[in-house]
N, C-alpha and C positions, 0 to 999 in steps of 0.2 A: 201638126205643123206649128212651128214657133218662129217668132220674129225678133230681131235684134238690130241695133244700130252699130255700125262699125265705120272706121275711117280708112279710106284707101291710101291717103298720104298723111299718116299721123305725125310725121316729123314737123309739119308746119305748126302743130299745137304748142311746140316749145316757145313760139313767139308770144303766146298769151302771157308768159311770165313777165314780159316787158311792158305790158299794157298798164298795170297799176303805177309803175314808176313814171311812165310817160304822162299819165293823168295827173299825178301829183306835181310834176314839173310844169305842165300846162297851166294848172290852176295857180301855182305859185308865180309863174311868169305874168299871168294876167293881172294879179294883184299888185305886183311891184312896178310894172311898166305903165307909164302914163300914156293916155290916148292922145292928148294934145298938150303942148308946152305953153306955159304962161310965165310972165316975168314975176308975178306974185300970185300965190294960190290961197292966200288967207281968205279972200272973199269967197272962193269956191267952197271953203269948208262950211260957210254959213248956208249954202244951198242944200235943202233937204234932198236925200237920195231917192230917186224914183224906183219903181218896181223893176224896171229894165236894167237899171244900174246894179241892183242887187242880184240880178239873174245873169250877170256876165260870165259866171262859171258854167253856164249851160253849153256854150259852144265847144269848149274843150271836152266836156263829157260826151256830147254828141259825136265829136270827132273820134274819141276813143271807142265809143260804141260801134261806130262804123268800122273802125279798124278791127275790133274783136270779131264782129260778124264776118268780115272779109277773110280773116285768118281761118275761121271755122269753115268757110266755103272753100278755101284753098286746100284744106285737109280732106276734102271730098267725102262728106258723110254719105253712107249708103245704108239702105234698109235691106237687111238680109233675111229672106224668107226661106226657111229650111223645111222641107217635106220629107218625112221619114216613113218608109214602108217596110213592114215586116212580112217575110215570106217563110212560112213554116212547112217543113216536110214532115207530116205527122206519121205516127206509127199506129197500125191497126192491131189491137190487142184483144184476144179472147181469153177471159178468165174462166177456168174450168174448176169447179168446186165440188169435192166429194161430200155427199150428204148422207152417207150410210150411218147406221146407228153407232158404229165404232168411233165416229167423230165426237161422241159425247164423252169420250175418255177425259179424265180430269188431270192429266199430266201437264196441261196448260191451264192458265187462269182466265175465266172460270172453267172452260173446257176447250177442246180443240176447235170445235165448230165456231163457238162465239169468238175465240181469238182470231181465227181465220177470217171471219166476217168483219171484225173491227179493223184488222190490218188491211184487208182488201179494200174497205171503204176509204181508209187513209191514202192508199195507193191511187185510187181513182181520183180523189180530190187533188192529188199532187201532180196530175198530168196536165199538159198544155197542148192543145190542138191535136190530140190523139183520139181516135174513135175506139171505144171499148165496148165489148159485149160480154155476156155472161151465160155459161152453160153449167147446169147442175146435173149431178148424176148420182145414182146408187145402182140398182139392178138395171135401170134404164137411164137414158140421158135426155134432157130437155133444154131447149133454149129459153132461158129466163128473160134475156134481153138481147136484142140484136145489136150490132155495132152502132154506136151513137156518140154524139158529142154532148148530149144532155146528161151531164154528170149527176145532177140532182135526181133526175128520173132513175138513173142507173143505181145510185146508192139506195134509193127507195125500193127498187126491185130486189136489190141484194138483202135489204132488211126484211123482206117478206119471205125469204128462203128459210125453211125449217127442216130439221132432221126428222126422218120417219114418215114424211109425206109420200115419198117414192118407195116402192117395194125395195126391201133391203137386199144388198149385194154390192159388188164393186165392178162396174163395167167400164174400166179405164179405156180400153180400145174403142168402144162405141162413143164415149164422150170425146175422145181425141179426134175421131173421124168427123163427128158433128161440128166441132170447133173448126177443124180444117176446112170443111165444106163452107162454113160461113166466111172464110177468108179467101177462098180460091179465086173469086172474081173481083176482088178489090184492087185498086190501082196504087195502093200505098207502097212506099219505098221499102218499108220493113213490115213484115207480118209475123206476129208472135202469139204463141199460146203459153199461158202460165197454168200448169196443171198441178193442182194441189190434192194429194190423196194420202191416206194413212194405211193402205192395205195392199192386197194383191188382186190382180184381175181374175175374177171368178164368175163373171156373168158377161152376157153380150155375145154378139156374133162376130165381132172384129177383134183380132189379136192386136195388142198395143204396138208391137214392133211393125206389123204390117201397116197399121195406121200411121206410124212414124215415117215409113217409106213413102207413103202417099204424100204426107206433109212435106217431106224433103223435096219431092218432085215438084211441088207447087210453090216452093220457096218459103215455106213456113218454118220458123224456128220454134222449138218446144223447150220450155224451161220447167221440168218436173220438180216438184217440191215434196219430199217425203216428210210427213208430219207425225211426230211421236218421239217419246223418250226411248233411250236404249234399255233393253231388258224388259221389265214389266211396268205396267201403268194401271192406275185405278179405272176400271170400266164401269159404266152404268148399264145394268142388265134389266130388261123388262121381264119380270117373272109373272107367269099367268095367274098366280094366286097371291103372291106376296108383293106384287107391284115392282117398282124399280129398286134394284139392289146394287150395291157397290162392291165390285170384286177386283182383285189384282189378277191381271191376265197378261200374257206375253205379247209384246208388240211385234207384229210381223209385217214388215214393209218389203216389197220385192224391189230392193234397191238395184239389183243387177238389171232387171227389166227397165227400170226408170233411167238408169245410166245409158242403156242401149238406145232408148228413145231419144235422149238428149244428144247422144253422139251421132246418130243417123241424121238428125235435123240441123246440126251445127249449134245446138243449144248447150245447156249446162245443167247438171243435176245438183240439187241442194238438199240438205237435211236440216230440218228445224226441230230442235228438241225442247224449245220453250217459246213463249210469246215474243220475247225480245229478239231471239234469233230469227224468228219468222219476219219480224219487222225489218231487221237488217237485210234479210234475203230479198225482200221486196224492194228495198232501197237499192240494193246492188243490181237487181234486174232492171230497175228504172234507169240506172246509170249506163248499163250495157245497151239499153234500147232508148237512148235519149233522143228527143225530138231535135232536129236540126233547124235552127232559126237563123235566117239570113236577113240582115238589115241593109236597106239601100236608102241613101240620102240624096236629095235633089235640092240644090241651093240656087236661088234666084236673087240677083242684086239689082236694086233700083236706086239711081242717083238721087240724093236729097240735098245737094249743095244749094239749090235754089231757095230753100227755106231760110238760109242764112245770107245768101247773096242779095236778095231783094231788100231785107231790112238794112243791110250795109249801105246800099244805094239810097234808101230812104233817109237814114240818119245823116249820111253825107250831104244829101240835097238840103235837108232841113238846116244843117250847120252852115252851109254856104248861104242859104237864104237869110238866116238870122244875122250872120256876121256881116252881111251887106245891107241890112235894113235896120231893124230895131237895135241890134247889138253891134252896130258898126262902130269901129274905133278910128279916130283921126289922129295923125294922118294915116 
């Protein structure tokens, strides 16, 4: 809520320009006009001036002050109280992140998984009034965080995700089904799954296209993101004797399947070949699924002319009182 002072009849304020001229004229007239006529004034020049004589300029000043406040009152000052309410129709978003060992591929800086986690955290921090949850998967899928508005908690949970903790594999259909299940009972206007993977569905009991059909029936849109360069990419392999080794391997993303998932749910498929492209994809999805914010304003006006009208009466009364008593002029 914020408050301001406005005038209902601001045209009256133009009269304020005449007040200084009137004041100068009144003081000048008071100085040149005699209060009482004498045949000779030489003797009067010898009489010392009293304080009240020196204050004869007070009455025109009081009169002009009364006029000023009267003009301000006629302009009808009002105190305007504005109350603004924001109504947000949030989006429920389930982020689904592939944590299979292929996400260690170094065609992204520093690798696919770290890039996906960093960009995902930026996406979370950029949302407003949206509930976001997180599902991670490899051979199996798990809910890392349910739908929440606590973005600090969510980014913390995202930071705890690691590659290799879950049995290796790529259960895309199972992960999509789990994310859809998290969204099925929500009352959000828009329900969205952002599915990020770099491989093909090779594990799990649910086919990705079947899971997409269920999502479509529940009003859930899926935005699959294929992560990986075209051709070959440097992969980090866990060798049983030599430890981790870096090898060039072919990138195999089932883009046809991911496009079919997107098409069935009314979403859209994206391909990210580097970290910047992934960041731009998340930004584009954010624009496609933007939160609708409605603003309503309520304005209340309170008349405040009395704060100027009463001083006007007071100055006028004081001017009349002084001009008929101590500062009275004869005749």
